[in-house]
C-alpha positions in Angstrom: 17.8 85.6 -14.5 17.2 82.2 -15.3 20.5 81.3 -13.0 18.5 83.2 -10.5 15.4 82.0 -10.6 16.8 78.5 -10.4 19.0 79.7 -7.2 16.0 80.9 -5.8 13.8 78.0 -6.2 16.5 76.1 -4.1 16.8 77.9 -1.1 13.0 78.0 -1.6 13.0 74.0 -1.3 16.0 73.8 1.5 13.9 76.0 3.8 11.0 73.6 3.1 13.0 70.4 4.3 14.1 72.2 7.2 10.8 73.7 7.9 9.5 70.1 7.9 12.4 68.4 9.9 11.6 71.1 12.8 8.1 70.2 12.4 8.9 66.4 12.8 10.8 67.1 15.6 7.9 68.7 17.2 5.0 66.1 16.2 5.3 64.0 19.6 3.3 66.2 21.5 0.5 66.4 18.8 1.0 62.5 18.3 -1.3 60.6 21.0 -4.4 62.8 20.7 -4.7 63.4 16.9 -3.1 62.3 13.2 -1.0 65.1 11.7 -0.1 65.1 7.5 3.3 66.5 7.3 6.5 65.9 4.6 9.0 63.5 6.4 12.7 63.1 5.2 13.2 59.7 3.7 15.8 58.9 5.5 14.3 59.2 9.1 11.2 56.1 8.1 12.2 52.7 8.5 9.9 49.8 6.8 7.3 48.0 8.8 8.1 44.5 10.3 4.9 43.1 9.6 5.1 43.3 5.9 6.7 40.1 5.8 4.4 38.6 3.5 4.2 41.5 1.0 6.2 40.6 -2.6 7.0 43.6 -4.5 8.5 43.2 -8.2 11.2 45.0 -9.7 9.0 46.1 -12.5 6.4 47.4 -10.7 8.9 49.5 -8.5 10.1 51.1 -11.3 7.4 51.8 -13.0 5.7 53.6 -10.1 9.4 55.1 -9.4 9.1 56.8 -12.6 5.9 57.9 -12.0 6.5 59.6 -8.9 9.8 61.2 -10.7 7.4 63.1 -12.6 4.2 63.3 -10.7 5.0 63.3 -7.2 3.5 60.7 -4.4 -0.1 61.5 -4.9 -1.5 59.6 -1.7 0.0 60.0 2.0 1.6 57.2 3.4 1.0 56.1 6.9 3.9 56.1 9.7 4.3 55.9 13.5 6.6 57.8 15.8 9.3 55.3 17.6 11.2 55.9 20.8 14.1 56.8 19.2 12.9 60.0 17.5 12.6 58.2 14.2 9.3 56.8 12.2 8.2 53.6 10.8 6.0 52.7 8.1 2.4 51.9 8.9 1.5 51.0 5.2 3.0 52.8 1.7 6.1 50.8 1.9 5.6 50.7 -2.1 5.5 54.3 -2.5 8.4 54.7 0.2 10.9 52.4 -1.9 9.7 53.8 -5.4 10.6 57.7 -3.7 14.0 56.6 -2.8 14.0 54.9 -6.2 13.3 58.2 -7.8 15.5 60.3 -6.0 13.2 62.2 -3.5 14.2 63.9 -0.1 10.8 63.5 1.6 7.5 61.6 1.6 4.1 63.0 2.4 2.5 61.1 5.3 0.1 60.9 8.0 1.9 60.2 11.5 -0.1 58.5 14.0 0.8 56.8 17.4 -0.6 53.1 17.4 0.1 49.9 19.0 2.0 47.1 16.9 -1.3 45.1 17.1 -3.0 48.4 15.4 -0.3 49.1 13.4 -0.4 45.2 11.9 -4.2 45.4 11.3 -4.1 48.7 9.8 -1.3 47.7 7.4 -3.6 44.1 6.2 -6.2 46.5 5.9 -4.9 49.0 3.7 -3.6 46.3 1.4 -6.9 44.0 1.2 -8.9 47.5 0.5 -6.4 48.3 -2.6 -5.6 44.6 -3.4 -1.6 45.0 -3.4 -1.8 41.2 -1.8 -1.8 38.3 -3.8 -3.8 35.6 -2.8 -1.2 33.6 -1.1 0.3 36.5 0.6 -3.4 37.0 1.8 -3.5 33.4 2.8 0.1 33.6 4.7 -1.0 36.3 6.3 -4.6 34.7 7.5 -2.5 31.4 8.2 0.1 33.3 11.1 -3.0 34.6 12.3 -4.6 31.8 12.9 -0.9 30.3 14.6 -1.4 33.2 17.0 -4.6 32.2 18.2 -6.8 33.8 16.2 -10.3 31.5 15.5 -11.2 32.0 11.8 -14.5 33.5 12.6 -12.2 36.2 14.5 -10.1 36.5 11.4 -13.1 37.2 9.5 -14.5 40.0 11.7 -11.0 42.0 11.8 -10.3 42.4 8.2 -13.9 42.1 7.2 -13.6 39.1 4.8 -16.2 36.2 4.9 -15.0 32.5 6.1 -15.2 30.5 2.9 -12.9 33.4 1.1 -10.8 33.6 4.2 -10.3 29.2 4.6 -10.0 29.1 1.0 -6.8 31.5 1.6 -5.6 29.4 4.5 -6.0 26.1 2.3 -3.4 28.1 -0.4 -0.8 27.7 2.1 -0.4 23.7 1.7 0.2 24.1 -1.8 3.2 22.0 -2.9 6.0 24.7 -4.0 5.6 23.5 -7.4 2.3 24.3 -7.4 2.5 27.7 -5.5 5.0 28.8 -8.3 2.3 28.2 -11.2 0.4 30.7 -9.3 2.4 33.1 -9.0 3.5 33.1 -12.7 -0.2 33.0 -13.7 0.3 29.7 -15.4 -2.9 28.1 -13.5 -5.5 30.3 -12.2 -7.0 31.3 -9.0 -9.4 28.6 -9.2 -7.5 25.9 -9.9 -4.8 26.4 -7.1 -7.9 26.0 -4.8 -8.9 22.7 -6.4 -5.1 21.5 -6.1 -5.3 23.1 -2.0 -8.2 20.6 -1.6 -6.0 17.6 -1.8 -2.9 16.1 -0.2 0.7 16.8 -1.4 1.5 13.7 -2.3 -1.9 14.1 -4.8 -0.8 17.4 -5.5 2.6 16.0 -6.5 1.3 13.5 -8.7 -1.3 15.6 -10.6 1.8 18.1 -11.5 4.3 15.5 -12.6 1.9 13.8 -14.5 -0.2 16.5 -16.0 1.3 19.9 -15.6 5.2 19.5 -15.6 5.5 18.7 -19.2 3.1 19.3 -22.5 1.6 16.7 -24.1 -1.3 14.3 -24.5 -1.6 14.0 -20.6 -1.1 17.5 -20.1 -4.1 19.7 -17.7 -2.7 23.0 -19.0 -5.7 25.5 -19.9 -8.5 23.4 -19.0 -11.5 25.2 -17.1 -11.4 25.3 -13.8 -14.9 23.4 -13.2 -13.5 20.5 -15.6 -10.1 20.7 -13.5 -11.9 20.4 -10.4 -14.4 17.3 -12.2 -10.9 15.3 -12.9 -9.5 15.7 -9.7 -12.3 14.6 -8.0 -13.4 11.7 -10.4 -9.9 10.3 -9.9 -8.7 11.0 -5.8 -12.2 11.8 -4.2 -13.5 8.6 -3.8 -17.6 8.8 -3.5 -18.5 6.9 -0.2 -21.7 5.8 -1.9 -19.5 3.2 -4.5 -18.5 1.3 -1.2 -20.3 -1.4 0.8 -18.7 -1.3 4.3 -20.9 0.3 7.2 -20.5 3.6 6.5 -22.2 5.1 10.1 -19.1 6.5 11.3 -18.7 8.2 8.2 -21.6 10.1 8.7 -20.0 12.7 11.6 -16.6 11.9 10.4 -14.6 15.3 9.4 -13.1 13.8 6.5 -16.7 13.3 5.0 -17.0 16.0 2.1 -20.3 16.7 3.1 -19.2 18.3 6.8 -16.4 20.5 5.2 -17.1 24.0 4.0 -14.7 23.6 1.4 -16.7 20.8 -0.7 -20.4 22.5 0.3 -20.6 23.1 -3.2 -20.4 19.2 -3.8 -24.5 18.4 -3.0 -24.9 15.2 -1.3 -22.2 13.3 -3.2 -20.3 12.6 0.0 -16.8 11.3 -0.6 -13.8 10.5 1.9 -10.7 12.6 1.9 -9.0 10.4 4.2 -7.5 8.0 1.5 -5.7 5.4 4.3 -8.8 5.0 6.3 -11.6 4.6 3.6 -8.8 2.1 1.5 -8.7 0.0 5.4 -12.2 0.3 5.8 -12.9 -1.2 2.4 -10.3 -4.0 2.7 -11.6 -4.8 5.8 -14.8 -5.7 4.3 -13.8 -7.3 1.5 -11.4 -9.9 3.8 -14.3 -10.2 6.0 -16.9 -11.0 3.3 -14.7 -13.6 1.4 -13.7 -15.8 5.1 -17.5 -15.8 5.8 -18.3 -17.3 2.1 -15.5 -19.3 2.4 -16.8 -20.5 6.1 -20.3 -21.3 4.5 -18.9 -23.4 1.6 -16.0 -25.1 1.9 -15.7 -26.1 -1.7 -15.0 -22.1 -2.6 -12.1 -21.1 -4.2 -10.8 -17.4 -3.3 -9.5 -15.5 -6.3 -8.0 -12.4 -7.4 -8.1 -10.6 -11.1 -4.7 -10.2 -12.8 -5.1 -6.5 -12.2 -6.6 -7.1 -8.4 -5.0 -5.6 -5.2 -2.4 -8.0 -3.9 -2.9 -6.7 -0.6 -6.3 -8.5 0.2 -4.7 -11.5 -0.8 -1.3 -11.5 1.1 -3.7 -11.4 4.4 -5.8 -14.0 3.3 -2.8 -15.9 2.5 -1.2 -15.0 6.0 -4.1 -16.6 7.4 -3.4 -19.7 5.9 -5.9 -19.8 2.8 -5.1 -19.8 -0.9 -5.9 -17.4 -3.1 -5.4 -18.2 -6.9 -5.1 -15.6 -9.7 -7.3 -15.6 -12.4 -5.7 -16.4 -15.5 -9.1 -15.3 -18.2 -11.2 -12.3 -18.3 -14.2 -12.2 -15.8 -16.5 -12.4 -18.7 -15.4 -16.3 -19.7 -16.5 -17.0 -16.2 -19.9 -18.3 -15.6 -22.3 -15.9 -13.1 -24.4 -17.2 -10.6 -27.9 -17.9 -11.0 -29.8 -14.8 -10.3 -33.0 -14.9 -8.3 -36.3 -13.9 -9.8 -37.9 -10.8 -8.2 -41.5 -11.3 -6.8 -44.1 -9.0 -8.4 -45.1 -5.9 -5.8 -49.1 -5.9 -6.1 -48.7 -2.1 -5.5 -47.5 -1.9 -9.5 -50.4 -3.8 -10.9 -54.3 -2.0 -10.9 -55.8 -5.2 -12.8 -55.9 -8.5 -11.1 -55.3 -10.2 -13.9 -52.0 -8.9 -14.8 -50.9 -9.4 -11.2 -52.0 -13.4 -11.4 -49.8 -13.4 -14.9 -47.3 -11.5 -12.9 -46.9 -14.0 -10.1 -47.3 -16.8 -12.6 -44.3 -15.6 -14.4 -42.5 -15.8 -11.0 -43.4 -19.4 -9.9 -42.1 -20.5 -13.5 -38.9 -18.2 -13.0 -38.3 -19.2 -9.2 -38.6 -22.9 -10.6 -35.8 -22.5 -13.4 -34.1 -20.8 -10.7 -34.1 -23.6 -8.6 -33.3 -26.1 -11.1 -30.6 -24.4 -12.0 -29.2 -23.7 -8.5 -29.8 -27.4 -8.3 -27.5 -28.3 -11.2 -24.6 -26.2 -10.7 -24.0 -26.9 -6.7 -24.4 -30.6 -8.2 -21.6 -30.1 -10.7 -19.7 -28.2 -8.1 -19.8 -31.5 -5.6 -18.6 -33.8 -8.7 -15.9 -31.9 -9.2 -16.7 -30.8 -12.7 -17.4 -27.1 -11.8 -15.1 -25.0 -9.8 -16.8 -22.3 -7.6 -15.0 -18.8 -7.0 -15.2 -15.6 -4.7 -13.4 -13.2 -6.7 -12.5 -10.5 -4.7 -12.8 -7.6 -6.3 -12.5 -3.4 -5.8 -14.9 -3.0 -3.8 -17.3 -6.2 -4.0 -17.0 -10.2 -3.7 -18.6 -11.7 -6.7 -19.7 -15.5 -7.1 -18.2 -17.0 -10.5 -18.2 -20.4 -11.9 -15.4 -22.2 -14.4 -16.6 -25.9 -15.9 -13.2 -28.0 -15.1 -12.9 -30.4 -18.4 -10.9 -33.8 -18.5 -7.7 -34.2 -18.9 -5.7 -36.7 -20.7 -3.2 -38.8 -19.5 -0.9 -41.6 -21.4 0.2 -45.3 -20.8 3.6 -46.4 -20.7 2.6 -48.1 -24.3 1.6 -44.8 -25.6 -2.5 -45.4 -24.8 -4.3 -42.4 -23.9 -7.2 -42.3 -21.6 -9.4 -39.4 -20.0 -8.8 -38.5 -16.5 -11.9 -37.2 -14.7 -12.0 -34.2 -12.7 -11.4 -35.1 -8.9 -13.9 -34.3 -6.3 -13.7 -31.2 -3.9 -12.0 -33.5 -0.9 -9.7 -35.5 -2.8 -8.5 -31.7 -4.9 -8.1 -30.2 -1.6 -6.3 -33.1 -0.2 -3.9 -33.4 -3.3 -3.5 -29.4 -2.7 -2.5 -30.1 1.0 0.0 -32.8 -0.4 1.3 -29.7 -2.7 1.3 -27.5 -0.1 3.6 -29.4 1.6 6.1 -30.0 -1.2 6.1 -26.3 -1.8 7.1 -25.9 2.0 10.2 -28.1 1.9 11.2 -26.6 -1.6 10.9 -23.1 0.2 13.3 -24.5 2.9 15.3 -26.0 0.3 15.8 -23.0 -1.9 16.2 -20.3 1.3 18.8 -22.9 3.5 21.1 -22.7 0.2 21.0 -19.3 0.2 21.6 -19.0 4.0 25.0 -21.8 3.5 25.9 -19.2 0.6 25.9 -16.5 3.0 27.6 -18.0 5.3 30.5 -19.0 3.7 32.6 -16.0 4.4 32.4 -16.7 8.0 32.3 -20.6 7.8 33.8 -22.2 10.9 37.1 -23.8 11.3 36.1 -25.6 14.5 36.8 -29.4 14.8 34.0 -31.4 12.8 30.9 -33.6 15.1 30.8 -36.7 14.7 27.2 -35.8 13.3 29.1 -34.0 9.9 31.4 -36.9 9.7 28.1 -39.2 9.0 27.1 -36.1 6.5 30.6 -36.2 5.0 30.5 -40.1 4.5 27.2 -39.3 2.6 28.2 -36.8 0.6 31.8 -37.4 -0.4 30.8 -41.0 -1.8 29.4 -39.0 -4.5 32.7 -37.1 -5.7 35.6 -39.0 -4.3 37.7 -40.8 -6.7 37.3 -45.0 -7.5 40.7 -45.3 -5.9 39.6 -44.1 -2.7 35.8 -45.9 -3.0 38.0 -49.0 -3.8 40.0 -48.3 -0.5 37.0 -47.6 1.6 35.8 -50.9 0.2 32.9 -48.9 -2.3 32.8 -50.0 -5.6 33.5 -48.1 -8.6 31.5 -45.8 -10.4 32.9 -43.0 -11.4 36.1 -41.5 -13.3 39.5 -41.9 -11.6 40.9 -38.5 -9.7 44.3 -39.2 -9.2 45.8 -35.9 -8.8 42.7 -34.8 -6.4 44.2 -37.7 -3.9 47.2 -36.6 -3.7 46.5 -33.4 -2.8 44.2 -34.5 -0.3 46.2 -37.0 1.4 48.8 -34.2 1.9 46.2 -31.4 3.1 46.9 -30.1 7.0 43.7 -30.7 9.1 42.5 -27.5 9.0 42.4 -27.4 5.6 40.8 -31.0 5.3 38.2 -29.9 7.7 37.3 -26.4 5.7 37.2 -28.5 2.6 34.6 -31.2 4.2 32.2 -28.2 5.2 32.6 -26.5 1.7 32.1 -30.1 0.0 29.0 -30.6 1.4 27.7 -27.0 0.9 28.4 -27.7 -2.9 26.1 -30.7 -2.4 23.3 -28.9 -1.0 23.8 -26.3 -4.3 22.8 -29.2 -6.3 19.8 -30.5 -4.0 16.7 -30.4 -6.7 14.2 -27.8 -5.7 10.9 -29.2 -6.9 8.4 -32.1 -5.7 10.0 -32.1 -2.4 9.1 -34.3 0.5 8.7 -33.5 4.1 11.0 -37.2 4.5 13.6 -35.8 1.7 17.3 -37.1 3.3 19.2 -34.5 1.5 16.7 -31.4 3.2 16.9 -32.9 6.2 20.8 -33.4 6.2 20.9 -29.6 4.7 18.5 -28.4 7.7 20.8 -30.4 10.3 23.7 -28.6 8.6 22.4 -25.5 8.8 21.0 -25.6 12.6 24.8 -26.1 13.2 26.4 -23.7 11.8 24.0 -21.0 11.6 20.9 -21.8 13.9 19.1 -18.2 13.9 18.8 -18.2 9.8 18.2 -21.9 9.7 15.6 -21.6 12.2 13.4 -18.4 10.5 13.8 -20.0 7.5 11.9 -23.0 9.4 9.4 -21.2 11.0 8.5 -18.7 8.1 7.6 -21.7 5.5 6.5 -24.4 8.2 3.9 -21.5 9.5 2.6 -20.7 6.1 2.0 -24.6 5.7 0.4 -25.2 9.2 -2.0 -22.5 8.6 -2.8 -23.2 5.5 -3.3 -27.5 6.3 -5.3 -26.0 8.7 -7.2 -24.3 6.5 -7.8 -27.3 4.1 -8.6 -29.7 6.8 -11.4 -27.6 8.0 -12.7 -27.2 4.1 -12.2 -30.8 3.4 -13.9 -32.1 6.8 -17.4 -29.4 6.0 -17.2 -31.0 2.4 -17.1 -34.9 3.7 -20.0 -33.4 6.5 -22.1 -32.0 4.0 -22.0 -35.3 1.2 -22.7 -37.6 4.3 -25.7 -35.6 5.5 -26.7 -35.3 1.8 -26.5 -39.2 1.5 -28.9 -39.2 4.6 -31.3 -36.9 3.0 -31.4 -38.9 0.0 -32.0 -42.1 1.8 -34.9 -40.3 4.0 -36.2 -38.7 0.4 -35.0 -35.4 1.2 -33.2 -32.8 -1.0 -32.2 -29.4 -0.3 -32.8 -26.8 -3.5 -31.9 -22.9 -3.3 -31.1 -23.4 0.2 -34.6 -24.7 1.2 -35.4 -28.3 2.3 -37.9 -30.4 0.1 -39.4 -33.6 0.2 -38.3 -35.3 -3.4 -41.8 -37.3 -3.5 -44.2 -34.6 -2.5 -42.0 -31.4 -3.7 -42.9 -30.4 -0.3 -40.6 -27.4 1.5 -39.6 -29.1 5.1 -38.4 -27.0 8.1 -37.6 -29.9 10.4 -33.7 -30.2 10.2 -32.1 -33.7 9.9 -29.3 -34.5 12.8 -26.1 -33.4 11.3 -23.8 -36.6 9.9 -21.2 -37.8 11.8 -17.2 -36.2 10.7 -15.5 -38.5 8.9 -12.4 -40.3 11.0 -9.4 -39.7 8.4 -5.9 -39.9 9.7 -3.5 -37.1 10.9 -1.3 -36.3 7.5 2.0 -37.7 7.9 5.0 -35.1 8.9 8.8 -35.5 8.7 10.4 -37.1 11.6 13.3 -35.0 12.7 16.5 -36.8 12.7 17.9 -38.6 15.8 20.1 -35.8 17.4 22.8 -38.6 18.5 24.7 -41.4 16.2 26.9 -43.6 17.8 29.8 -44.6 16.0 29.9 -48.4 14.7 32.3 -50.8 12.6 30.0 -51.9 10.4 26.9 -51.0 8.7 24.0 -49.4 10.4 20.4 -50.0 8.4 19.4 -46.4 10.0 22.3 -44.5 8.3 21.9 -42.8 4.7 24.5 -44.8 2.9 24.3 -45.3 -1.0 24.2 -48.9 -1.4 22.3 -51.7 0.5 25.0 -54.4 -0.3 27.5 -52.1 2.0 30.0 -54.7 3.8 33.4 -53.2 4.0 33.3 -51.0 7.0 34.4 -47.1 6.6 38.1 -46.4 6.6 38.7 -42.1 7.1 40.6 -40.2 4.7 44.2 -40.4 5.8 44.3 -43.5 7.4 45.7 -46.9 5.7 44.2 -50.2 5.5 47.4 -51.6 7.2 46.7 -49.6 10.5 43.6 -50.3 10.6 44.1 -53.9 10.6 46.2 -53.7 13.2 44.4 -51.9 15.3 
């Protein structure tokens, strides 16, 4: 009996399937006018081409398949007919795939004629309402619509979402893969992901590497979203109020958070999201202010702290200005005297209290002017150094006392040396800069010659090279050869080296001579170099002969640096000397300058008229090294202009390989 019941049920199910298939084939005539519900064979349905952003997990699909196997599909999917007599899913692909997995033959569906645009819109709205999309999937959909030319307002209207919702979802597509993966695995909340998405990929990468990649003391995993947002903002979003440059352009800039929807909850705490622009504006401001201060006071020394930004210092140094690095904390320096604030009558109800405040203010002003006069006098005398310290957002004036140094005579007697005046200190600095210039030329030319040794020339030596060789080899040839050349013996005998030298070919000898000169150059001392240093002059000539481009680059680079520094220091020296002369004239006229005002020393009256400026002192131009003469005529006897080691040279020079008897016969 049971067997007969199963057979009847099977026949009934087959008849239903056949009836369904027959109905499905005839549905085409009804579709253009209305939506039809029916059971459709699964093998006649194709997935939706618009569901690319949807991700379905295997566990989620397996659980749904188990439910469908027991209870069937409770809600119809929607399909649309295609030209080849098949059907395409509009929405319900998850139920379709689970039915296949459950072994079903058909699925209940609503059939409706739709265009591609209608089908995609219907799919997205259905999934949004059912919350089947993750936030990242929604973001990809909205981003794709935006790339297709749809505005954010149109997206909001099409899918019934608010603007901040759509923008925040679109912004999620800018997450780096590591952060997006954390969101997918629910290692971070959606709110934290939104905060991540507000920042550039480089910042996202840095935050992930430092605070989310690993556990530990610096990990930010599990902190509240508000705390996470605050930490990001404090570290990477620079508040514009903290900077002192002109922020007129920032008022309408799209990178200002006050002009952005994503940061609308920040209130009036405007910050810049364009870090490169912000840093450039701040750097330009600091450079301009430092130059302005230096122009107004030539005694000023530009300085940065050890942890300061070297980019600004390098810009100033490229202009020829010296920037020193302070070797101690800023708290060890003397602050600039602070001008007292005048009392505001609006703050006082009683006239007597106002008068007392004015009296206190006058007394404070007197002390302030005295402090300014004292510190300016010490700066002029050289006992106090005045620094313009370039900070992260401002340039501060600080002072440091100069202590007397102690030197020792030849007999061991110690004596104190007073600090040099600002002008002398700058002249000493200028002289030292010239030494630095040639020290670097010395060092870099050695590098040029060492690197060029692999391609050393084998061409015939020039007359000038022979003169260089005579200069160099006098210090390295054997005593026997010195005697043959008529030079006194001042070194050990190297007989074997002489025998090898006498049997060398011309090409070997040429290479030996040039390599010997290069070896000599390696031993040239690199400190306290002078402009008229003969060794460096000869090395420069040698480099210009065989490595002209590299040598020219070295000379141009370091001489350019010196010339800029020299011009800057000369300007400052002249300004200081002019100021000193002006002060002398004012002193003769009974006038002093206090806190920027000219005061009659006899009466204390503030003067408005200006004395004529002093004529600038006429200082000689600093001496520069003369270029060596390009041509040297050979001579039989010693020439006083040639570079010879001994002043008492008498005998003519005899080249290597030539016998004295041959020279005498000639």
